[in-house]
VEXZA-873793 format. One record per residue: x, y, z of N, C-alpha, C in turn. Coordinates in steps of 0.001 Angstrom, whole numbers, plus 524288, in hexadecimal, padded with zeros to 5 digits. Atoms other than C-alpha are relative to their C-alpha. Layout:
<recs>
XYZXYZXYZ;...
</recs>
This chain:
<recs>
7FFF7804F9802D242CF4B5DE56375D804AE7FCBC801C4;7FBC4803777FE6C434FAB523063B8B803517FEA77FB43;7FC828011B80455440C5B50A3632B7803167FB11800FF;7FCBF804B07FF6A4499AB45096302D8046E8010C803CF;7FBC37FEB67FC6845491B4C1D6373C7FE1C7FFF3805A2;802277FFFB7FAB644BA4B4E01642FB7FF3E7FA75801F1;800C3805707FE854480CB3F9C642F38052A7FD6880144;7FACF8023A7FF1845667B3C02641F780211801A780556;7FDF87FE157FB0345A12B44B264D637FCFA7FDBC80493;80332802307FBCD44EB9B3F9465576801857FA6080123;7FE84805747FF4645266B315C6531A8055D7FF858026B;7FAB08003A7FDED460B6B33E0655B180018801A7805BC;800237FE2E7FA9945DA2B3B76662157FD9A7FBEE80396;802808040C7FCD34549AB30C4666F7803C17FB9780119;7FC3A8043B7FF4845F04B2682664B98043E8019B803D9;7FBD27FE257FC9246940B2ED666B6F7FE3480034805AD;8020B7FFA87FAAD4608CB3125677507FF817FAA580278;80087805517FDFD45DC1B22AB6789E8054F7FDCC8017A;7FABD801FB7FEEF46C21B1F3D677B380256802B1804C1;7FDE37FD2D7FB8946FD9B29F26815B7FD897FE1E80513;802AB801C97FB4A4659DB252C68AEF801E67FAAD801AF;7FE50805507FEBB46A92B173868A18805AD7FFD4801BA;7FA7D7FFE67FEA3478E8B1AFD68B498034F7FC9C7FC82;7FD15803698038047CBEB1126680C87FC937FEAD7FB61;803168017580491478ACB0DE1672E37FE1F7FA6780067;801938056F7FF6F47775AFFC56776F7FC6D7FF17804B4;802A7800FB7FB0F470F6B01A4684AA7FA147FFFE7FF89;805AC7FFAD8003F4631FB059B6810B7FE21800437FA58;801ED7FF598055145F3DB0B34673E58041B7FE657FC05;7FC868014680454464FFB0709666F27FE58803417FB4F;801087FD14804C9465F7B100265B25802A27FD377FB72;7FDF480276804BE467E4B0A8064D738010B8043F7FC02;7FEAB7FC23803F046F2FB138A6442E7FE4B7FE367FA99;801C980144805474691CB13E963696800EB804A37FC65;8002B7FBB9803BB468F2B1BFC62A427FB108033F8010C;804607FC7D7FEC445EEDB2727629D27FA987FD857FF9A;8056E801AE8006845058B258262B7C7FE567FFE57FA4C;801A9800A580563449EEB20D861F028033E7FC097FD0A;7FCB8803F48027D454E3B174161BC27FE8C7FA95801F7;800ED805687FE5D4541FB087161C63802E77FEE880519;7FCFF800D37FB3445EC0B08C2626D27FCE1801CA804C2;803057FDFE7FB954560EB110F62F887FB437FC8D8010A;8048C8036C7FF5D44A2AB087862D0E801847FAEB802B9;7FE32804DC7FD93451DAAFC476308A80194800FC805A8;7FE637FEC67FAB0457FAB02AC63C757FB62800C88039E;804AF7FF207FCDF44A96B06E5641487FD3B7FAE080133;802AC805007FF3C444ABAF96963F45803037FC86803C4;7FCC7803187FC7345019AF298645E27FFAB8023E80586;800627FD887FAE944F7FAFC6A650EA7FAFE7FE9D802CF;8050C8015E7FDB144122AF982653208000B7FA758022B;7FFCD805757FE3844399AEAE06541B803AF7FF62804A5;7FC56800517FB9E44F4DAECC365D0B7FDAB80267804EC;8029A7FDA87FB7D4474EAF593665D27FC8A7FBFC802BA;8036C804057FDD843D89AEA90667A2803237FBA380292;7FD0D804857FE18447BCADFEE669718036680148804B2;7FC517FE917FBDD45121AE756672527FD798031B80462;802E67FD027FC13446CEAEF06679C4802D18050980173;7FD647FAFA7FF4D44E11AFBD0677E37FF868030B7FAEA;800B07FCF6804CE44D46B070E66E268046D7FF157FC18;7FC3C80071804474540BB04926612F7FDD2803357FB77;8020A7FC8B80409452B2B0F24656D8803F3800F87FBB5;7FCA27FE968046945801B12776497E8016B805BF8007B;7FE267FA9F7FFB046047B1EBF649998027E801707FAC5;7FE057FED78054046247B24CD63C10804BA803A380005;7FB607FCC2800EB46F37B2A8E637998008F800CA7FA19;7FF1F7FF0C805924744BB2F8362A94801CE7FB147FD30;7FE19804D58025C47AC0B225262828803647FD02803CF;7FCFF8035E7FC80482D0B175062DD8805568023C80154;7FAF67FD977FEC548F32B1F7162D0F7FFAC8035D804E6;800D77FCFC7FB3C48937B274A6382B7FF4C7FC69804AB;801488030F7FB5748406B1C96640F08038B7FB5B80114;7FC5B804497FECB48E11B11B463F6B8043A801BD803D6;7FC3A7FE3E7FC0D49856B19E8646A57FD908007F80572;802997FF907FAEB48E45B1C236516E7FF887FAAF802A3;80016805577FDE048CFBB0D6A6530E8056F7FE91801FB;7FA98801117FE8449BC0B0C28653798015C802AF80529;7FEA97FCF37FB6249C82B16AA65DF37FC7B7FEF1804AD;8037B801397FBB2491A9B11066664D7FBAC803E8800D8;804297FC277FF7E48859B1C51663EA7FACF7FE1C7FDCE;804A5802318026947EA0B13F865C6C8006F7FA1980046;7FFCB805AD7FF3847AF1B05C165E8B800187FCF07FAEE;800B28031D804B947702B0112651047FF97803827FB32;800BD7FD2A804DD4769AB0507642C47FECE7FC377FB99;8012580315804AD471B6B001B635A3803FC801957FBE1;7FBBA7FE9F8038C47D1AAFF6062C1E800EF7FBC37FBEE;7FE95803B18042248118AF92661F4F8055B7FDAC8010D;7FAD7802697FF8C48C90AEFDD61E7B80425803667FD64;7FC457FC97802B2492F4AF98F61521801DC80451803AE;7FE917FBB27FC844928FB04B561EF4802DD7FE15804DC;7FD7F801ED7FB3D4960AAFC9C62ADA8056D7FDC87FED5;7FAE18020B801724A135AF5C3623C1803EF804657FF37;7FC7B7FBA98011E4A6ECB02C761F7A802688022C80505;7FDFC7FD9F7FB334A819B081862D48802A77FBFE80389;7FD88804067FCC34AB76AFB37633DD8057E7FEC77FE02;7FAF08013D8025D4B6C1AF90462A6280372804CB7FF34;7FCEB7FB3B800914BB6AB072962A96804D37FFCA80383;7FB2B7FFF27FCFB4C8A0B0A926303980028804A1803BD;7FF267FBBE7FC4C4CCA4B12D663BC07FB1D801A2802E6;804637FDF17FD034C2D4B1B9D6426E7FAC67FF5B7FD40;804E080093802E74B8E0B195B637AE7FD987FA95800AB;80200805557FF6A4B777B0AF763B1A7FC237FFA780486;803F2800EF7FBFD4AB2CB07396428A800137FA2E80149;7FF08805897FF034B009AFA57647EC7FC677FD79803EE;803938023F7FC284A593AF8A96525A7FAB77FE767FDAE;805058014F8025949A51AF709648C07FF3C7FA197FFDB;80148805938000049391AE9D9649D57FA9C7FF237FD92;804FC801718025F488BDAE354642147FC7B7FD788041C;803D38025F7FC8647C6AADFE0649987FC5A7FC667FCEF;80377803428033147390ADACA63EBB7FFDA8021A7FA6C;800C67FE668057247271ADAF062FF27FA35801327FF4D;805687FE64800AB46628AE1ED62BB57FDE27FEF37FA80;801ED8010180548464A4AE1FD61CDF8042E801767FC0E;7FC487FE9D8042446C21AE2B960FFD7FDE3804607FC94;8015B7FC04803D746C1DAEE6F606EC8028F7FE8E7FAD7;7FDE98012C8053446DAFAEBF15F85C800C48051F7FD05;7FE6E7FB38802B847490AF6495F0308015F7FEB27FA5B;7FEE2800FD8058847584AF76F5E173800D2805217FD23;7FFBC7FB9680397478ECB009C5D6697FB0E7FFD07FCB0;804D37FFBC8030846C5BB050C5CFD0800E28030F7FAFB;7FFC37FD598050F46B0CB08E35C1787FA80800077FDA8;804EA80040802DF46018B0B335B7D07FFF97FAFD7FCC6;8003B804FF802C945BC0AFE1F5B2438007E800AA7FA1C;7FFD77FF1D805A945A4AB03E05A4A580584800E37FDF5;7FAA67FEF9801B0468E9B07055A4688032D7FB047FF27;7FD638050E800C946C7AAF87B5A42B805507FFAC802B2;7FB44800867FCCC476F2AF9F15AE997FEF17FB84803D1;80141804A27FCED4771CAEC585B49D804557FE73803C6;7FB8F801707FCB5484BEAEA9C5BA6180326804D680160;7FCA07FBA57FE8348E9FAF34B5C11D8037C801A17FB76;7FCA17FEBB8047749764AF26E5B5207FD3D8038B7FC17;803057FCB98039A48C66AF8D75AD497FFF6805BB80195;7FFE57FA927FE2A48E61B05345B56E804A3803127FDE1;7FB767FD3E8021649B18B08795AE7C7FE408048B7FC8A;801637FB5A802FD499E9B16555A9517FABE8025D8016A;805247FE0E7FE7648CA9B18365AFE880075803D78048B;8002D7FC1D7FBCD488D1B22FC5B96E7FE307FD5C8050C;80116802DA7FB2448962B1D5A5C727800CA8039A804B0;7FF707FD167FB1B486FCB23D45D447803B27FCEC80384;7FC1E802D67FCE549361B1FB35DB52800CE8025B80568;7FF7E7FD727FAE749297B29515E6B07FAAF80203801BD;804C97FE0D7FD93486DDB2BAB5EF8A801BE8030C804CF;7FD827FCD27FBF948B21B37105F7FA7FD797FF7380561;802A3800997FAFD480E9B34EA6028C800457FA6E8020D;7FF5D8057E7FE80483B2B2652602DB8056D7FE427FE2F;7FAA580099801E849261B269F60140801F87FA6D80042;7FE13805547FF6C4945AB18A0605F17FE6F7FC877FB69;801C28031F8046E48D36B13C35F9CD803DA8001A7FB74;7FC4B7FF998045649855B18135F0EC803507FB0E7FF8D;7FCBA804A8800454A0B6B0C625F4977FCE57FB477FE0D;8034680436802034953DB03665F1937FF938006D7FA15;800697FF20805A549399B097A5E41E8050F7FE737FD45;7FAFA8015B802694A222B083A5E125800FA7FA278002C;7FF7B805AD7FFB64A1D6AFA245E5C87FCE17FD687FBA0;8033C8024D8041C496A2AF70C5DC8880282800B07FAA5;7FD537FF2C8050149DF6AFD2E5D1398048C7FC377FF65;7FB72803708004F4AA0DAF52E5D4827FE6F7FA597FF03;801C98055B800E24A22EAE88B5D4A47FF067FEFC7FA39;800E18007A8059849F14AEB395C670804B6801867FCC5;7FB337FEBF802C44AD19AEEA25C30280094805B37FE9C;7FFB87FA71801304AAFFAFD5A5C2FE8020680317804AD;7FE9D7FC4A7FBEE4B030B08DF5CAAA7FCDD804F57FF0A;802D37FB14800B44AAC3B16875CC76801B0802C07FB00;7FE0F7FD84804C84B335B1AE35C10B7FD687FDDF7FB16;8027480275804904ABA3B11BA5B8107FA6C801D57FF1A;8054D7FDF68009649EB4B18BA5BA368002E805F280031;800797FA527FF7349A0CB26C45B9A17FDCB800F380571;801877FFAB7FA81499CCB292C5C8447FD368051F80127;802C27FB517FE534905AB32995CE8B7FEFC7FFB5805D7;800FF7FFA97FA6748CF6B37155DC3B7FA918023F800EC;805137FDE57FE7E47FC8B39515E2917FF5B7FF45805DA;800917FFFC7FA5647A36B3A705F0357FF0E7FAB780276;80164804F97FD99473E7B2D665F3307FD5C7FC797FC07;8025D803D48038846D57B21695ED757FB048021F7FD8A;804DC7FDED802194603FB28335EBF8800E3803E47FB9C;7FECA7FC248040D46626B33675E435802447FD5C7FB2D;7FDB5802CC8047046DEEB29F95DBC77FBCD7FD237FCE2;8043C802AC802BE461B2B221B5D8A17FCB0803D97FCF0;802C97FBFA802E745B0AB2EBA5D4A7802FB8016A7FB0C;7FCCD7FEDF8049D46662B31955CB7D7FFB37FB817FC11;800A98047B8037E46524B23C25C6057FACB800747FD1D;8052C7FF5A80256456BEB266C5C3A180003804447FBDB;7FFC07FB94803A6459C6B33605BCEE803967FEED7FB64;7FC82801528044446447B2D105B485805488029E8002C;7FAF97FD457FFB546FEFB35015B963804727FC71801C5;7FC15804017FEEA4771FB28D75BE537FDE27FAC37FE1A;801848051680206476F7B1AA75B9FE7FFC47FBC380424;8000A804007FBE7478FAB13675C6D580117802788054A;7FEFE7FE467FAAE478C8B154C5D5737FF4B7FB7F803C6;800B6803C17FBD3479F9B0D5B5E1C37FAB6800E3802A3;804DB7FF8C7FD1646D49B0A765E8EF7FF297FB1E80344;801C6804957FD23467ACB018C5F3327FB827FD9B7FCEC;80403802B98030945F11AF7525ECC77FA9C800E78026C;805757FFD57FE674507FAF9E65ED7F7FE41804B680318;801A97FB7B7FCEC45081B07005F48C7FBEC803247FCED;804197FD0F802BB44513B10305F16F801FE8034F7FB7D;7FDFA7FC9B8042344DA9B19485E9598011C7FCF27FB02;7FEF180310804B6451B4B0E605E0257FAE67FDDD7FDBD;8051E801A4801E4443ABB098F5DF4B7FD7D804697FCD5;802157FB7D802DA43FB2B17475DB2E802CD800B37FACC;7FD0C7FF8B804E344A9CB17D15D11C7FE547FBCD7FC20;80193804418036644668B0AB45CBC37FABC801177FD6D;8052D7FEC58021143881B0F955CA158001E804AF7FC4E;7FFBE7FB288030A43CCDB1C765C3F1803127FF627FAF3;7FC938009C8048E4479AB18685BA847FD767FC687FBFC;802128034A8042F442FFB13055AD70803267FAEC7FFAC;7FD55805097FFFD44645B04965ADCD801C87FE528055E;7FEBC801617FA9D4494EB051E5BC50805CF800008013B;7FAAD8002C7FDE2455A6B02D65C4328021A7FA797FFCB;7FD5B8050A7FFB445F87AF7D15C3A18045D8005480406;7FB70800767FC9746909AF39C5CE428043C7FD207FCFA;7FBB28025E802E04765DAF0685C88A801DB7FB0B802BC;7FE45805067FDED47AB7AE25D5CA4A805D3800388015A;7FA8B8000C7FE4A48751AE1255D230802AE7FAC27FF1E;7FDD880544800864893BAD2CA5CEFC804E8800017FC99;7FB1880065802DC496F3ACF6B5CA6E804177FD638035A;7FBFE802E47FD294A388AC8AC5CE52802418030B80497;7FDF47FCD47FBB44A778AD4115D70C7FC268009F80486;804147FF017FC2449AA7AD4545DE6E7FF7A7FB66803BE;80020803F97FBE849D99ACB825E9F27FFB5802B580549;8005F7FDCA7FAC449B10ACD995F85E80565801A3801FC;7FAB77FEDC7FE254A9B0ACD275FB2380225804F37FD79;7FDF07FB84802CE4AD1AAD71B5F0B67FD358050580199;802F57FB577FE944A236AE08B5F41C80147801B880593;7FECC7FEAD7FA934A50FADFE3602B08057D8024B80075;7FAB07FDED7FFE04B36EAE2725FFED8002E805A37FE12;800227FAAC8021A4AFF4AEECD5F84E7FD11803A3803B2;8032B7FD0C7FC3A4A532AF3B26015F7FE117FC298041D;80150803C27FBE34A461AEC4360E287FA318002980147;80581800777FE9F496C8AE7466112E7FC5F7FF327FB6B;80350800B280495491DBAE62C6032B800727FA777FDE1;800008052F8026148E36AD9BA5FBF77FC007FFEA7FB95;803D18005080446486ECAD5A25EF867FAF97FD7B801DC;805118022F7FE8A47878AD2865F0817FCAB7FF517FB17;8036C800C38048646ED1ACCC65E6B77FB288037280064;804D67FD028004546336AD4EA5E2627FCA67FD977FBBF;8037A802A9803A6457BCACE2E5DBE27FAF4803187FF55;804FB7FD40800CF44AEEAD3325D6127FC557FF43804A2;803477FFE97FB5C4416EAD6CF5E0C77FB5B803847FEDC;804B77FCEA8010743386ADBCC5E05880046805678027D;7FF6A7FAF87FD65437B4AE6CA5E97680444803657FD98;7FBB97FD2A802804431BAEAD45E0B87FF207FFE57FA18;8016B7FFFF8058743D9DAEE5B5D369804B1800C87FC71;7FB637FEE88033D44B0DAF2AA5CE978037D7FB397FF3A;7FCD1804BE8007C450CBAE4F75D0447FD477FC287FC5B;8026C8036B803E444DE9ADCD85C429803627FB4E7FEA2;7FC8D804668010E4595DAD35A5C4218033B7FEE0804E0;7FC9D801647FBA446232ACC1B5CDA980543802B07FF4E;7FAF57FD5E8003946E2CAD4525D0B6802B27FFA080546;7FD0A7FFA77FB1F478A0AD6475DB0B800D7805B78015A;7FF267FAA47FE244795BAE2AF5E3268038F7FFCA804C4;7FCD07FFC77FB4148175AE72B5EEBB7FC6C80046804C2;8031A7FFDF7FB3B47CCAAE5D15FCA5803888009C804B6;7FD70800207FAEA480ABAE82B60AAA7FBD67FFB180429;803B6800DA7FBC847A61AE55D6179C7FFC8804A0803BD;800C27FC157FBF6474F0AEE54621F67FFB97FD2F80540;7FFA3802847FADC47801AEADB630177FE61803BA8045A;8009E7FD317FB1B4740DAEF1F63D9A805507FFC3802AB;7FAAF7FF9F7FE03480F7AF3D16434A7FFFB8021180594;7FF4B7FE247FAAC48504AF58365178805BD800B28012B;7FA9D7FF367FE5249177AF7746594C801FC7FB4A802FB;7FD928042D7FCEE49AF4AEDB765F0D7FF58800F9805D5;800BD7FEB07FA80498A0AF4DC66BDA7FA9A7FE938020A;80535801997FE4248A68AF0A066C278006D7FADA802FC;7FFBE804E67FD06488AAAE627676AF7FDFA7FB657FCD5;80184804A3802F748787AD858671527FA367FECF80088;80583801507FF3747A25AD64A6776E7FC69803C37FD1B;8030E7FC1C802E147534AE2D3671287FFDF7FEA07FA35;7FFB9801548058E479E6ADF1F6638E7FD117FAF67FEE0;802BB804F8800BE474BCAD14C6652D7FA1F800A280035;8059E7FF1F7FF8346766AD607669747FDDC802BD7FB2A;801AF7FD36804B14668FADF4D65DDA7FFD27FC507FB55;7FFD3803AA8045E46AAFAD4D6654187FB7E7FC1F8004F;80440803C67FF48460E4ACB2F659BE7FAB7802807FEE9;804F97FD4A800CB455EDAD524659BC7FF00801057FA36;800957FF18805A145869AD89764B727FE7B7FAEA7FD48;80130805178025545846ACA2C647CB7FA577FE7280108;8053F801BC7FE8844BAEAC76464F1E7FBBB803767FDAB;803E47FC6F80233444C4AD3436496C80054800617FA14;7FEC97FF2B80583449A8AD15863B9B7FB497FF937FC69;8047A8009A8037943D26ACC636353F7FC5D804B380068;8032E7FB557FF664359DAD7E063AE58029D804AD7FD68;7FD277FBAF8027244036AE14B6366D7FF7C7FFCE7FA11;8007D80097805AB43F8DADBDB6289B7FAA8801C67FE16;805437FE7880193430EEADE26628317FF35805E38005F;800897FA617FF37432BBAEC3962C9380375803327FC5A;7FC437FD288035243E68AF02162427801557FC987FB43;7FF1F80346804A243E7AAEAA36162C805B47FF0A7FEBC;7FA72800988014A44D2EAECC9614C0802607FB3B802A6;7FDDE8046C7FD1844F7EAE1E861EA47FE287FAC37FDDC;8025A804CC801ED447D4AD7F9616C5803C97FC267FD9F;7FC3E8038280285453EBAD27561001803487FCF2803E3;7FCC58027C7FC07459E8ACE0F61CE17FCD07FC2A80340;80276803EF7FCAF45629AC17C623D4802338008080582;7FE347FF567FA9845741AC0CE632C0805997FE3C800FA;7FAC2802037FF0546390AB86E632A780434803627FD88;7FC2D7FCD9802D546A22AC2086296080196804ED802EA;7FE297FB7F7FCFE46B33ACC87633C9805667FEDD8024D;7FABB8016E7FE4547784AC503637A88038A7FED77FB5A;7FCF78011B804BD47CD9AC4C9629B0805BC80178800AF;7FA557FF637FF5248B9AAC41C6283680266804137FC68;7FDE57FBEF8036B48CF0ACFBE61F028014A804FE802E0;7FEFB7FB567FCDE48F95AD92062A2E80552802647FECE;7FB257FD2980133499E5AE394627A38030C8016D804E0;7FD567FF557FAFC49D15AE564636127FE877FB5A8035E;80110804BE7FCF549DBFADA91640597FAB18002A802B5;804BA8004F7FCCE49181AD5D26470980170800DB805BA;7FF467FF4B7FA6849005AD9AC6553F7FFCF7FAA3802A4;80011805197FD5249330ACE2765E5F7FAA27FE9880230;805368010E7FDFA485AEACF9A664707FC507FE2E7FBC0;80337801A88046647F37ACE726571C8018B7FA877FE38;7FE298053880182487B4AC2B6653CE7FDB57FBE08039C;80220803C37FC3848384ABBCF6604E7FA2B7FF2D7FF1D;8059F80070800F14753FABECC65D527FEE27FCD27FB1B;800DC802D4804DC47637AB9C664F6A801737FA3A8008C;7FEA0805767FF0747D14AAD77653FB7FBA17FD36802EB;8044A802517FD0847224AAAF765DAA7FB2D7FF3C7FC99;80471800738039146815AAD5565300800F47FC0E7FBA7;7FEB8803DF803F846F2DAA3A764A30800AA802307FA8F;7FF6F7FDA380532471B7AAD4863F1980594801EF7FF03;7FA7F7FEB3800CB48076AAF09640BB802927FB8E7FD07;7FDD9803FE80379488A9AA7CC6368C805F3800057FFDF;7FA588003C800C949660AA396632FC801D88049E7FCB5;7FEAF7FB678032549630AAE8A628E68008D804D38036F;7FF8D7FBAE7FC4B493E4AB8086340E805447FFDD802CC;7FB01800817FD3E49FB8AB2BC63B5480486801A87FC82;7FBD07FE91803AA4A834AB44662F358002C805E17FF2A;8002D7FA5B800BB4A39DAC22A62D3780227802F2804BC;7FE097FD6F7FB444A655AC5E263B57805EA7FF9780061;7FA6B800CC7FFC24B3FFAC03B63A57803018038B7FC47;7FD657FCBA803E64B6C1AC93862EDA800CD805A1801C9;7FFB07FA967FE484B567AD5C1636AE804C18010480369;7FBEB7FE207FC954C06BADD5963CD27FD7C8036980430;802D37FD417FBD54BAA7AE180649D7803A98027B803E1;
</recs>
C-alpha cells in the first residue's frame, strides 16, 4: 500500500533528481516548498506550479515539508527555489539575529490572506477578549508552537495576559476545537472557516462565535509591532460561514510566494508575471485565492523585501505603488 511517507519520499526524490540534473535550482526545474499534502499551502503550491510549468516551459512542482521552518532555510541556502510562507513566519526569520537570520529571503508575489480568530461557544455569551477573563483558554498548541504568540497578542489587545485566564495546552487547532465542542475549554485560536470549525459549529448547541477584536488597541501598527506581519481584518456575515452572524474584527496575515535574493532578476520577474497572468485561472481552481484580486499580488504588506525582478515586473504591469516604495525603504537589507 502506498503511504503518505512513501509519497513524500517519492516527491522529494523526484525534485532532488531534477535539481541535480540541472545543476542549479534556477537552471531548469523549480521546486516550491509547501506544508504537507492535504493542506491549503500544498494545494496552492501545486496549482501555482502547474501554471508556472506552462508559462516557463519547465517543470515546476510543489515539494511538501513539515512546515516553513524547514524549507525557508533551504531557500536561504540556495537548495530550494521557492516556498509558500506567511508574513508571520517569514518576518520572524528575516528579522532574527545572528546565524538565525535569513536575510536573503525575498517576496515574489502575495497569494492570499488568512483570517484568524478566537472561537467560543455562542451560548456562552463571550463576545470580546475582555470577556475571557477567568475563562479556560488554550494558550499553547504544542504542534503549532508559533501560534502561541498570536494568542497572547489577542489577549493583550483586550487588556488581558495569560495570567488573567485559565491557560491550557493541547496539540493543535483541531484538538482544541474538539475540546471546545466537548466543553473542556472555553476558547481557542482557529483559522476562520476551516472544516474543523464548521464541524464544531454544527455540533455545538447554539453554534460557534468568533470573538470580536475591535478596540482602541487593535490597529495595524500595534498588531504588527507585537507580531510582525499581522493586521486587523473585517469579517462580515457570509453564506459560506454559518458561524458568522455579525460584523466583527479578526486578525489576519498574508501568504506570499517567497524566493531568494540570489535568484536571477529575469527568473523572479518571469515568475511574478506568470502568476499575475494566470491569477483568474488560479482563483477558479483554488477557492482560498478568491479573496485576492490580480493587482493585489503586488500588495505592500510584505514582511520581507520584494525581489528586484518582481519589482520590475510589477512596475511594467502597472501594479507597483508609492506604498510599495515606502515599504521597501523600511527594510534593513
